[in-house]
C-alpha positions as CSV (number, residue, x, y, z in Angstrom):
1,M,42.4,-3.6,53.9
2,S,41.0,-0.8,56.0
3,L,37.4,0.3,56.1
4,Q,38.6,3.7,54.6
5,T,40.1,1.9,51.6
6,I,37.0,-0.2,51.1
7,D,34.9,3.0,51.2
8,R,37.1,4.7,48.7
9,A,37.1,1.8,46.3
10,A,33.3,1.7,46.5
11,Q,33.1,5.4,45.8
12,L,35.5,5.0,42.8
13,L,33.4,2.1,41.3
14,T,30.2,4.2,41.8
15,E,31.8,7.2,39.9
16,L,32.9,4.8,37.1
17,G,29.4,3.5,36.9
18,K,28.0,6.9,36.0
19,V,30.1,7.3,32.8
20,E,31.6,5.2,30.0
21,S,35.2,5.8,31.1
22,M,37.3,8.2,33.2
23,R,40.9,9.5,33.4
24,L,42.9,9.3,36.6
25,I,42.7,13.1,37.0
26,D,38.9,12.8,36.7
27,M,38.9,10.2,39.5
28,Q,41.1,12.4,41.7
29,R,38.7,15.3,41.3
30,A,35.5,13.2,41.9
31,L,36.9,11.6,45.0
32,S,39.1,14.6,46.2
33,L,42.0,12.2,46.6
34,S,45.7,12.5,45.7
35,K,47.1,10.9,42.5
36,P,49.1,8.2,44.3
37,T,46.1,7.2,46.3
38,V,43.8,6.9,43.2
39,H,46.6,5.1,41.4
40,R,46.9,2.5,44.1
41,L,43.1,2.0,44.3
42,V,42.9,1.5,40.5
43,Q,45.8,-0.9,40.4
44,S,44.2,-3.0,43.2
45,L,40.8,-3.0,41.5
46,M,42.4,-4.0,38.2
47,K,44.0,-7.1,39.7
48,H,40.4,-8.4,40.4
49,K,39.1,-7.2,37.0
50,L,36.7,-4.7,38.8
51,V,38.3,-1.9,36.7
52,E,40.0,-2.2,33.3
53,R,42.0,0.2,31.2
54,A,41.1,1.0,27.6
55,Q,43.6,-0.4,25.1
56,D,44.0,2.8,23.0
57,A,43.8,5.6,25.6
58,P,44.6,6.3,29.2
59,L,41.0,5.8,30.2
60,Y,39.5,3.4,32.8
61,R,36.1,1.8,33.0
62,L,34.3,-0.8,35.0
63,G,35.7,-4.3,34.6
64,S,34.3,-7.6,33.4
65,T,33.9,-9.1,36.9
66,L,31.2,-6.5,38.0
67,P,28.4,-7.5,35.7
68,K,28.8,-11.2,36.7
69,L,28.7,-10.3,40.4
70,A,25.7,-8.0,39.9
71,Q,23.8,-10.6,37.9
72,R,24.3,-13.3,40.5
73,G,23.1,-11.0,43.3
74,M,20.1,-9.5,41.6
75,P,16.8,-11.3,42.2
76,P,14.2,-11.5,39.4
77,I,12.0,-8.4,39.3
78,N,8.5,-9.5,40.2
79,G,9.2,-12.8,38.4
80,W,9.0,-11.2,34.9
81,H,12.8,-11.3,34.4
82,D,12.8,-15.1,34.1
83,A,9.9,-15.0,31.6
84,C,11.8,-12.7,29.3
85,R,15.1,-14.6,29.4
86,P,14.4,-17.0,26.4
87,A,13.7,-14.0,24.2
88,L,16.8,-12.2,25.4
89,R,19.0,-15.2,24.7
90,R,17.6,-15.6,21.2
91,L,18.2,-11.9,20.5
92,A,21.8,-12.0,21.7
93,A,22.4,-15.1,19.6
94,K,22.1,-12.8,16.5
95,G,25.6,-11.6,17.4
96,H,25.1,-8.2,19.0
97,P,24.8,-7.1,22.6
98,A,21.3,-7.5,23.9
99,S,19.9,-6.2,27.2
100,L,16.8,-6.2,29.3
101,L,16.0,-3.1,31.3
102,A,13.4,-2.4,34.0
103,R,11.6,0.8,34.6
104,I,12.1,2.0,38.2
105,G,10.2,5.2,38.7
106,L,11.8,7.9,36.6
107,E,14.8,5.7,35.7
108,T,15.8,2.5,33.9
109,L,17.8,-0.3,35.5
110,C,19.8,-2.8,33.5
111,I,19.0,-6.2,34.8
112,E,20.7,-8.4,32.2
113,T,23.1,-8.0,29.3
114,L,24.2,-10.8,27.0
115,G,26.8,-10.8,24.3
116,G,29.2,-8.1,23.1
117,T,32.8,-7.2,24.0
118,S,34.2,-6.3,27.4
119,A,33.8,-2.6,26.4
120,T,30.1,-2.9,25.7
121,Q,29.6,-5.1,28.7
122,A,31.2,-2.5,30.9
123,A,29.3,0.4,29.3
124,L,25.9,-1.4,29.6
125,H,26.5,-3.3,32.7
126,V,24.0,-5.0,35.1
127,G,23.0,-2.5,37.7
128,L,23.4,0.6,35.5
129,I,20.8,3.2,36.3
130,V,20.0,6.1,34.1
131,P,17.1,8.6,33.9
132,L,14.3,8.0,31.5
133,G,15.2,9.7,28.3
134,A,19.0,9.3,28.6
135,G,19.3,6.0,26.7
136,S,17.2,4.3,24.1
137,A,15.3,2.1,26.6
138,G,14.1,5.2,28.5
139,V,13.2,7.0,25.3
140,S,11.1,4.0,24.2
141,I,9.3,4.0,27.6
142,L,8.7,7.8,27.3
143,G,7.1,7.2,23.9
144,D,4.5,5.0,25.7
145,M,3.6,7.7,28.3
146,E,1.1,10.5,28.3
147,D,2.3,14.0,27.3
148,D,1.8,15.4,30.8
149,D,3.9,12.6,32.3
150,I,6.6,13.1,29.7
151,A,6.8,16.8,30.6
152,Y,7.1,16.0,34.3
153,V,10.0,13.5,33.6
154,L,11.8,16.0,31.4
155,R,11.4,18.8,34.0
156,T,12.6,16.5,36.8
157,M,15.4,14.6,35.0
158,G,16.4,17.1,32.4
159,P,19.7,18.1,34.1
160,R,20.9,14.5,34.4
161,I,19.9,13.7,30.9
162,R,21.8,16.7,29.6
163,S,24.9,15.8,31.7
164,L,24.9,12.2,30.3
165,A,24.7,13.5,26.8
166,A,28.1,15.2,27.3
167,G,27.5,17.9,24.8
168,R,26.0,15.8,22.1
169,P,22.9,17.4,20.6
170,R,19.6,15.8,21.6
171,D,16.1,16.6,20.5
172,L,14.0,14.4,22.9
173,P,10.6,15.6,21.7
174,E,11.5,14.5,18.2
175,E,13.0,11.2,19.5
176,I,9.8,10.5,21.3
177,H,7.8,11.4,18.2
178,C,9.9,8.8,16.3
179,V,9.2,6.1,18.9
180,R,5.4,6.7,18.5
181,R,5.7,6.6,14.7
182,Q,8.1,3.6,14.2
183,G,7.6,1.6,17.4
184,Y,11.2,1.7,18.8
185,A,13.8,4.2,20.0
186,V,17.3,4.9,18.6
187,V,19.9,6.8,20.5
188,P,23.4,6.9,18.8
189,D,26.7,7.3,20.6
190,M,25.2,7.2,24.1
191,L,27.3,4.5,25.7
192,V,29.8,3.4,23.1
193,K,31.1,5.7,20.3
194,G,30.0,4.4,16.9
195,M,27.2,2.3,18.4
196,A,23.5,3.1,18.6
197,G,21.2,1.9,21.3
198,V,17.9,0.5,19.8
199,S,15.1,-0.4,22.2
200,A,11.5,-1.4,22.2
201,V,9.3,-0.9,25.3
202,L,8.1,-4.0,27.1
203,H,4.5,-4.1,28.6
204,D,3.1,-6.4,31.2
205,G,-0.1,-8.4,30.7
206,A,-2.2,-5.3,31.6
207,G,-0.4,-3.1,29.0
208,R,1.7,-1.1,31.5
209,P,5.4,-0.4,30.6
210,L,7.6,-2.7,32.6
211,G,10.9,-1.8,30.8
212,A,12.5,-2.5,27.5
213,F,14.5,-4.9,25.3
214,G,17.6,-3.3,23.8
215,L,20.3,-3.9,21.2
216,L,23.6,-2.1,20.6
217,L,24.2,-1.9,16.9
218,P,26.8,-0.2,14.7
219,S,25.3,3.3,13.9
220,S,26.5,3.1,10.3
221,G,24.5,-0.1,9.6
222,L,21.1,0.8,11.1
223,H,19.5,1.4,7.8
224,S,21.0,-1.6,6.0
225,P,19.0,-4.7,5.3
226,L,20.9,-6.4,8.2
227,G,20.2,-3.5,10.6
228,R,16.5,-3.4,9.7
229,G,16.3,-7.2,10.1
230,L,17.9,-7.0,13.6
231,I,15.4,-4.3,14.6
232,D,12.5,-6.4,13.4
233,T,13.9,-9.3,15.4
234,L,14.1,-7.1,18.5
235,R,10.4,-6.2,18.1
236,R,9.4,-9.8,17.5
237,E,11.2,-11.1,20.6
238,R,9.7,-8.2,22.7
239,D,6.3,-9.3,21.4
240,W,7.0,-12.9,22.3
241,A,8.0,-11.8,25.8
242,E,4.8,-9.8,26.2
243,R,2.7,-12.9,25.2
244,A,4.6,-14.9,27.8
245,L,3.9,-12.3,30.5
246,S,0.2,-12.3,29.5
247,V,0.0,-16.1,30.0
248,R,1.5,-15.7,33.5
249,L,-1.4,-13.4,34.4
250,Q,-4.1,-15.9,33.3
């Protein structure tokens, strides 16, 4: 395999990491490559499960191998990742995809995802970086910030947030208001159609926002007793993790 092929494969994986899925024609345009070249790249990556095709449409997304590789290669972030793992595992044991995300400047970074299907694992994969405000984790963090800081984030990251929304209507000020009122963020249809991201901000022992715990839940069941119970569990496990982090500081 030539260096050029490796470079093109890396570019293709990077483009796929920005969206839920892509058509071959979208890959051609993003990489400025011919259809046969893109087809060969995709077929090669599919052999190693780095890319997979959707079952019901001619769409391609990141494969199941990538999250495993990323998770093995990612060191704990300042030690708090390990402290939060027991809570994340208990949350995932409830039967829905659970994730732990870190705040990195004006963005969130997915550092671990447990449970779910290959589609949800590919959509919310380890290493995924999105601007604050694009997903539920970022919205939950914004709800914990001062108004002037929120305004700066929205001015700076607004174009990226709008591009990721892909035409779906968003009212971020109202979403942030809801976070402050109810203690968690909900963003429907952001990563997987029919699924809502639900997140609660995670603080360190000094009360600073480190990141967020998140769940992917069916949008239609959010207000059912089961949905409300899962959201309560999300918040309880976040609270447990914050207590564990406080103990580490003592």
